[in-house]
C-alpha positions in Angstrom: -75.9 -78.0 15.0 -73.8 -75.1 14.8 -70.5 -77.0 14.9 -71.1 -79.5 12.0 -69.0 -79.3 8.9 -69.7 -76.5 6.5 -71.3 -74.2 9.0 -69.7 -71.2 10.6 -69.3 -70.6 14.3 -71.5 -67.9 15.9 -68.3 -66.1 17.1 -67.2 -65.5 13.5 -68.8 -62.0 13.3 -67.4 -61.1 16.7 -63.9 -62.0 15.4 -64.4 -60.1 12.2 -65.7 -57.0 14.2 -62.8 -57.2 16.6 -60.2 -57.4 13.9 -61.8 -54.5 12.1 -61.7 -52.4 15.3 -58.1 -53.1 15.9 -57.2 -52.3 12.3 -59.0 -49.0 12.6 -57.5 -48.1 15.9 -54.0 -48.6 14.3 -54.9 -47.0 11.0 -56.4 -43.7 12.2 -53.4 -42.4 14.2 -51.1 -43.4 11.4 -53.3 -41.5 8.8 -53.4 -38.6 11.3 -49.5 -38.5 11.4 -49.3 -38.6 7.6 -51.8 -35.9 6.8 -50.6 -33.6 9.6 -47.0 -34.0 8.2 -48.1 -32.2 5.1 -50.0 -29.5 6.9 -48.9 -26.0 8.1 -48.7 -25.2 11.8 -51.6 -22.8 11.6 -53.9 -25.4 10.0 -52.9 -28.0 12.5 -53.7 -25.7 15.5 -57.0 -24.7 14.0 -58.5 -28.0 12.9 -58.0 -31.8 13.2 -56.5 -33.7 10.4 -59.8 -35.2 9.4 -60.8 -31.7 8.2 -57.6 -31.2 6.1 -59.6 -31.2 2.8 -61.9 -28.5 3.9 -61.4 -24.7 4.4 -60.6 -23.5 7.9 -61.5 -20.4 9.8 -58.7 -18.9 11.8 -58.1 -15.8 14.0 -54.9 -14.2 12.7 -52.7 -11.4 14.0 -51.3 -9.6 10.8 -49.1 -6.6 10.5 -48.7 -4.1 7.7 -45.4 -3.0 6.3 -43.1 -0.8 8.6 -43.4 2.8 7.7 -39.7 3.2 8.1 -38.8 0.7 5.3 -37.4 2.4 2.2 -40.0 3.0 -0.6 -43.0 1.8 1.5 -44.6 5.1 2.4 -45.5 7.5 -0.5 -47.1 11.0 -0.3 -50.1 11.6 -2.6 -52.0 14.9 -2.6 -50.7 15.9 0.8 -51.7 12.5 2.4 -49.1 9.9 3.3 -50.1 6.4 2.1 -48.9 2.8 2.8 -50.6 0.0 0.9 -50.0 -3.7 0.4 -51.3 -7.1 1.3 -51.4 -8.5 4.9 -50.9 -12.1 3.7 -47.8 -13.8 2.3 -47.4 -14.0 -1.4 -49.5 -16.7 -2.9 -52.0 -16.9 -0.1 -55.6 -17.5 -0.9 -57.0 -16.7 2.4 -60.1 -14.4 2.6 -60.9 -12.0 5.5 -64.6 -11.8 6.7 -64.1 -9.5 9.8 -61.4 -7.7 11.4 -60.2 -5.1 13.9 -57.3 -3.1 15.2 -57.6 -4.2 18.8 -57.2 -7.6 20.3 -60.5 -6.9 22.4 -62.5 -6.2 19.3 -61.3 -8.5 16.5 -64.7 -8.5 14.6 -65.8 -4.9 14.7 -65.2 -4.2 11.1 -66.2 -6.1 7.9 -64.1 -6.6 4.8 -63.9 -3.3 2.9 -64.6 -1.1 6.0 -62.3 1.8 7.0 -61.0 2.0 10.6 -60.0 5.4 12.3 -56.8 5.3 14.2 -55.1 7.9 16.3 -54.0 11.3 14.9 -56.3 11.2 12.0 -54.9 8.0 10.6 -57.2 5.4 8.9 -56.8 2.0 7.5 -59.0 0.1 5.0 -58.8 -3.7 4.7 -60.2 -5.7 1.9 -61.4 -9.3 1.7 -58.2 -10.5 0.0 -56.0 -8.8 2.5 -55.2 -5.7 0.4 -55.0 -2.6 2.8 -54.5 1.1 2.5 -53.2 2.9 5.5 -53.3 6.8 5.2 -52.3 9.8 7.4 -52.2 13.6 7.2 -48.7 13.5 8.5 -45.7 11.3 7.9 -46.2 7.8 9.6 -43.6 6.4 11.9 -43.0 3.5 14.1 -43.9 -0.2 13.5 -46.5 -1.6 11.1 -50.2 -1.4 12.1 -51.4 -4.6 13.7 -54.7 -6.1 12.3 -56.7 -8.9 13.9 -58.7 -10.8 11.3 -60.8 -13.7 11.0 -59.9 -15.4 7.8 -61.0 -18.4 5.8 -58.0 -20.5 4.6 -58.3 -23.1 2.0 -56.8 -26.5 2.3 -52.9 -26.2 2.0 -50.4 -29.0 1.9 -46.7 -28.5 1.9 -43.3 -30.5 1.6 -41.5 -27.8 3.7 -42.0 -30.0 6.8 -40.1 -32.8 5.2 -37.4 -30.5 3.9 -36.9 -29.2 7.3 -36.8 -32.5 9.0 -34.8 -34.5 6.5 -32.4 -31.9 5.0 -32.3 -29.2 7.6 -28.7 -28.1 8.5 -29.9 -27.6 12.1 -29.0 -30.7 14.1 -31.8 -30.0 16.4 -34.5 -30.4 13.7 -32.8 -32.7 11.3 -33.6 -36.5 11.3 -31.2 -37.3 8.5 -28.3 -38.1 10.8 -30.5 -40.0 13.2 -32.1 -42.1 10.4 -28.7 -43.5 9.3 -27.7 -43.9 12.9 -30.8 -46.0 13.4 -30.0 -48.1 10.4 -26.5 -48.7 11.7 -27.8 -50.0 14.8 -30.9 -51.9 13.5 -29.4 -53.9 10.6 -26.5 -55.6 12.4 -28.8 -56.0 15.5 -31.2 -57.9 13.4 -28.7 -60.1 11.4 -26.4 -61.1 14.3 -29.1 -62.8 16.5 -30.6 -64.6 13.4 -27.2 -66.1 12.5 -26.5 -67.3 16.0 -30.0 -68.5 16.8 -30.2 -70.4 13.6 -27.2 -72.5 14.6 -28.3 -73.0 18.1 -31.9 -73.9 17.0 -30.7 -76.6 14.7 -28.6 -78.1 17.4 -31.5 -78.1 19.8 -33.8 -79.5 17.2 -31.8 -82.2 15.5 -28.6 -83.0 17.4 -28.5 -85.3 20.3 -26.2 -84.2 23.2 -26.4 -84.3 26.9 -28.4 -81.5 28.6 -30.4 -80.5 25.5 -33.7 -80.5 27.3 -32.3 -78.4 30.1 -31.0 -75.8 27.4 -34.4 -75.7 26.0 -36.0 -75.1 29.3 -33.5 -72.3 30.0 -34.3 -70.6 26.7 -38.0 -70.7 27.4 -37.3 -69.3 30.9 -35.3 -66.4 29.5 -38.3 -65.2 27.4 -40.0 -64.0 30.6 -37.0 -62.1 32.0 -37.5 -58.4 31.8 -34.6 -56.8 30.0 -34.6 -54.0 32.6 -33.1 -56.3 35.1 -30.0 -56.8 32.7 -29.2 -53.4 31.6 -26.9 -52.3 34.5 -25.1 -55.7 34.9 -24.7 -55.8 31.2 -23.3 -52.2 30.9 -20.9 -52.9 33.8 -19.7 -56.1 31.8 -19.2 -54.0 28.7 -17.3 -51.4 30.5 -15.2 -54.1 32.2 -14.1 -55.8 29.1 -13.3 -52.5 27.3 -16.3 -52.3 24.9 -17.7 -49.2 26.5 -20.7 -47.4 25.1 -21.0 -47.6 21.2 -22.3 -49.4 18.3 -20.6 -52.7 19.2 -22.2 -52.6 22.7 -25.6 -51.8 21.6 -25.4 -54.6 18.8 -24.4 -57.2 21.4 -27.1 -55.9 23.8 -29.8 -56.3 21.3 -28.4 -59.7 20.3 -28.6 -60.9 23.9 -32.1 -59.7 24.5 -33.3 -61.0 21.1 -31.7 -64.5 21.2 -34.2 -66.4 23.5 -37.2 -65.5 21.3 -35.1 -66.3 18.1 -34.0 -69.6 19.4 -37.4 -70.6 20.6 -39.1 -69.6 17.4 -36.7 -71.3 15.0 -36.2 -74.4 17.1 -40.1 -75.0 17.0 -40.1 -74.5 13.3 -37.1 -76.8 12.6 -38.6 -79.5 14.7 -41.6 -79.6 12.5 -39.7 -80.1 9.3 -39.9 -83.6 7.7 -37.6 -86.0 9.4 -37.2 -88.3 6.3 -35.5 -85.3 4.5 -32.8 -85.0 7.1 -32.4 -88.9 7.7 -31.9 -89.3 3.8 -29.3 -86.7 3.8 -27.4 -88.4 6.6 -27.6 -91.7 4.7 -26.1 -89.9 1.7 -23.2 -88.8 3.9 -24.2 -85.1 4.4 -22.6 -83.5 7.5 -24.5 -81.5 9.9 -23.4 -78.2 8.5 -24.3 -79.3 5.0 -27.7 -80.3 6.2 -28.1 -77.1 8.0 -27.0 -74.8 5.2 -28.5 -76.7 2.2 -31.8 -78.2 3.7 -32.8 -76.5 7.0 -32.1 -72.9 6.2 -33.9 -72.8 2.9 -36.9 -74.6 4.6 -36.8 -72.3 7.6 -37.1 -69.0 5.6 -40.6 -68.3 6.9 -39.5 -68.5 10.5 -36.3 -66.6 9.8 -38.4 -63.8 8.1 -40.8 -63.8 11.0 -38.2 -63.1 13.7 -36.5 -60.7 11.4 -39.7 -58.6 11.3 -40.0 -58.7 15.2 -36.4 -57.9 15.8 -36.3 -55.2 13.3 -39.3 -53.5 14.6 -38.3 -53.7 18.2 -34.7 -52.5 17.6 -35.9 -49.7 15.4 -38.4 -48.3 17.9 -36.1 -49.0 20.9 -35.2 -46.0 23.1 -34.1 -47.7 26.4 -31.3 -49.8 25.2 -29.9 -46.9 22.9 -30.0 -44.6 25.9 -28.0 -47.0 27.9 -25.4 -48.3 25.5 -24.9 -45.5 23.1 -23.0 -42.1 23.7 -25.1 -39.5 22.2 -24.0 -36.4 24.0 -22.5 -35.0 20.7 -25.4 -36.3 18.5 -23.1 -38.5 16.4 -24.9 -41.7 17.4 -28.3 -40.4 18.3 -31.1 -42.7 17.0 -34.5 -41.6 15.8 -36.5 -42.4 18.8 -34.0 -40.2 20.9 -34.2 -37.4 18.3 -38.0 -37.3 18.5 -37.6 -37.0 22.4 -35.3 -34.0 21.9 -37.8 -32.5 19.5 -40.5 -32.8 22.0 -38.3 -30.8 24.4 -37.0 -28.1 22.0 -39.9 -27.9 19.4 -42.9 -29.0 21.6 -45.3 -26.4 20.0 -44.3 -27.2 16.4 -46.7 -30.1 15.9 -46.1 -30.1 12.1 -42.4 -30.9 12.8 -43.2 -33.5 15.4 -45.8 -35.3 13.1 -43.3 -35.4 10.3 -40.5 -36.7 12.4 -42.9 -39.4 13.8 -44.1 -40.5 10.4 -40.5 -40.7 9.1 -39.7 -42.9 12.0 -42.5 -45.3 11.3 -42.1 -45.3 7.5 -39.3 -47.9 7.4 -41.0 -50.3 9.8 -44.2 -50.1 7.8 -42.3 -50.9 4.7 -40.6 -53.8 6.2 -43.7 -55.2 7.7 -45.8 -55.0 4.5 -42.9 -56.5 2.5 -42.6 -59.5 4.8 -45.9 -59.9 6.4 -46.9 -62.9 4.4 -44.1 -64.9 6.2 -45.2 -63.6 9.7 -48.2 -65.9 10.4 -46.5 -68.9 8.9 -43.4 -68.5 11.1 -45.4 -67.8 14.3 -47.6 -70.8 13.8 -44.7 -73.1 13.1 -44.5 -75.9 15.5 -47.8 -75.0 17.4 -49.6 -78.0 15.7 -48.3 -81.5 15.2 
C-alpha cells in the first residue's frame, strides 16, 4: 500500500516541484533587480539582466569634440584637423560599422573614411579614434557619428552612490531609508508588547467574556484595513494626534493586533500546563509567570509575528500615504520614494532597480535571520 509506514506519498514529487517553482518565481526577479542595479543604463536598455556577463551590441549616437573648443583644432600642412576618441575615457567598446546619417548607420566599416560637406572627411577606427579634417577652418558643433559598437560587460557602483548618497532629494533614498526604519521598528515592537499581554490573559486567565473576546479577535482578522482608514484618520485628527509618526505607529498597531493576539494566544495555549500550575503553587503572580516563563517559551511565536509585522510595515504604502505628511519629503518612506522615482525618473531603469533592491534588502536580511522561527510560530497550536 502507498500509505503504509516507511513509504512516501505519490504527491511528494508534486510538492517538491511546486515548492521549487515558487522559489524560482521569487528568486528570478530578485536576481534581476540585483544584477540590474550594478549595470549602466545603456546596457539595461540593450539586453536583459541574464546577459549581463556577455558582450552587448549597441547602436550609439556619438559626437566628436566641438571645433570651437580651445586647443581642439590644429592646422597641419594647410589642413585643419580635429582628432580624439568618440568614447569616454576607459571605455573598451569596439566599433564594427558606422555612419554619419541616422538613415545609414552601417554604411562604413571601422577604418573607413567618410566624405562630408565642403571637402571635409572623417575617419573612424575600431577603438573609437577619429580624425576629422577640412581644407578650411571648421566651425559649429562636433560631427555626429552613428555607430554599432560591441560593449564588454560593465558593472558599476555609481547607481548605489546616486541612490544612497546623492544630495538630490528626488533621487536619494537615504532619508527615506531612515524614515522607514523610524516607522517600522516602533510599529513592530508596540503591537508585540500589547499582544503578548492580551494573549496571556486570553490563554491562561479566567474571566467573564473571554470566549467572546477570542471570537472578536478572530473576526477582526477578516476586516479589510481600507474600511478603517478614514474613520481612524478622523479619530486621530479629533484627538489631536494629526498626521505624523505617532499616528502611523498607532495605525499599524491597530491593524496588526488581531493577528498578533491570535498567533500568540494559540502558541501560549499549547504550552505545558504543569509548568504554570507549579509556578502558581510556588506563589508566583501572573506577571511573574508571564515574564519569567511564558515570554521565554513563546519566543518562536513572537519572532514569527515580528517577521510578518516588520515585512508588512516596511513594504506598506497605503497607511503611510494616509497617516504621514510627506509634502516636504521629511517623512517620506521608501515605498513612496520609489513611486516618486517612477514619476520623475521613469526612464532611468538603473536608478529604479537600485532603489527597489535597497528597499527589499532589509526585509530579506530580517527574514533570513529569523526564518527558522517562522514555521514553528505559525504551526503553534494547530495540532494538539
